C-alpha positions as CSV (number, residue, x, y, z in Angstrom):
1,M,0.0,0.0,0.0
2,R,1.3,3.5,-0.9
3,V,1.7,5.8,2.1
4,A,1.0,9.5,1.8
5,Q,2.6,12.3,3.8
6,N,2.0,12.1,7.6
7,D,1.7,8.3,7.3
8,K,-1.9,8.5,6.0
9,P,-2.8,5.9,3.4
10,A,-2.8,7.5,-0.1
11,H,-6.5,6.5,-0.8
12,I,-7.5,8.9,2.0
13,D,-5.9,11.8,0.2
14,Q,-7.6,10.7,-3.0
15,E,-11.0,10.5,-1.3
16,R,-10.4,14.1,0.0
17,A,-9.6,15.3,-3.5
18,F,-12.8,13.7,-4.9
19,A,-14.8,15.2,-2.1
20,K,-13.4,18.6,-2.9
21,A,-14.2,18.2,-6.6
22,D,-17.8,17.3,-5.7
23,E,-18.1,20.3,-3.5
24,E,-16.8,22.6,-6.2
25,R,-19.3,21.1,-8.7
26,R,-22.2,21.7,-6.3
27,R,-21.1,25.3,-5.8
28,A,-21.0,25.9,-9.5
29,E,-24.5,24.3,-9.9
30,A,-25.8,26.6,-7.1
31,L,-24.5,29.6,-9.0
32,G,-26.2,28.4,-12.1
33,V,-22.8,27.7,-13.8
34,E,-22.6,24.7,-16.0
35,M,-19.6,23.6,-18.0
36,V,-20.4,21.5,-21.0
37,V,-17.7,20.0,-23.1
38,R,-18.9,17.5,-25.7
39,P,-16.8,14.4,-26.3
40,A,-16.6,15.4,-30.0
41,D,-14.9,18.7,-28.9
42,R,-12.3,16.8,-26.9
43,A,-11.6,14.5,-29.9
44,E,-11.3,17.5,-32.3
45,C,-8.8,19.1,-29.9
46,G,-6.8,15.9,-29.7
47,V,-6.7,15.5,-33.4
48,S,-5.7,19.1,-33.9
49,L,-2.8,18.7,-31.4
50,A,-1.7,15.5,-33.1
51,I,-1.6,17.2,-36.5
52,W,0.3,20.2,-35.0
53,M,2.7,17.8,-33.4
54,A,3.2,15.8,-36.7
55,R,3.9,19.1,-38.6
56,S,6.1,20.7,-35.9
57,Q,9.7,21.3,-37.0
58,T,11.5,21.6,-33.7
59,V,12.2,18.8,-31.2
60,M,11.0,21.0,-28.3
61,A,7.6,21.6,-29.8
62,T,7.2,17.9,-30.7
63,V,8.1,16.9,-27.1
64,A,5.9,19.6,-25.6
65,L,2.9,18.6,-27.7
66,G,3.5,14.9,-27.0
67,L,3.4,15.6,-23.3
68,I,0.2,17.6,-23.6
69,I,-1.5,14.8,-25.6
70,G,-0.2,12.2,-23.1
71,G,-1.6,14.2,-20.2
72,A,-5.0,14.4,-22.0
73,V,-5.0,10.7,-22.6
74,G,-4.2,10.0,-19.0
75,N,-7.0,12.3,-17.8
76,A,-9.4,10.5,-20.1
77,I,-8.4,7.2,-18.7
78,D,-8.9,8.5,-15.1
79,R,-12.3,9.9,-16.0
80,L,-13.4,6.5,-17.4
81,A,-11.9,4.5,-14.6
82,Y,-12.7,6.7,-11.6
83,G,-15.3,9.2,-12.9
84,A,-13.1,12.2,-12.1
85,V,-9.5,13.4,-12.6
86,V,-7.4,13.9,-9.5
87,D,-3.9,15.2,-10.1
88,F,-1.3,15.0,-7.4
89,A,2.4,14.1,-7.0
90,L,3.6,12.3,-4.0
91,F,7.4,11.8,-3.5
92,H,9.9,11.7,-0.8
93,V,13.6,12.4,-1.4
94,Q,16.4,12.4,1.1
95,I,19.7,14.0,0.2
96,G,22.2,13.9,3.0
97,A,20.5,15.2,6.1
98,N,17.8,17.1,4.2
99,T,14.4,15.6,3.4
100,Y,12.2,16.9,0.6
101,N,8.5,16.1,0.4
102,G,6.3,17.1,-2.4
């Protein structure tokens, strides 16, 4: 089992993130705000980025666009698997006597 900061299981942090996303969705609904993105719009955006990446002439642009597309694919997988996208990074690095948590 992964362990999050403060020795709490990682799934507790994930549950908290999902709860926050639900709370923000309820707030938006209370204000009458609704975000609608059709799946076709997402697909068109992905195709446009892929074409741009294929036509790019610099390595930096190609890598950057590939990372953007990869992130979008990962978000789509999360949305299908979990019903929401939760982004977080959890790492612990110790260099000498210094400990870095992120």
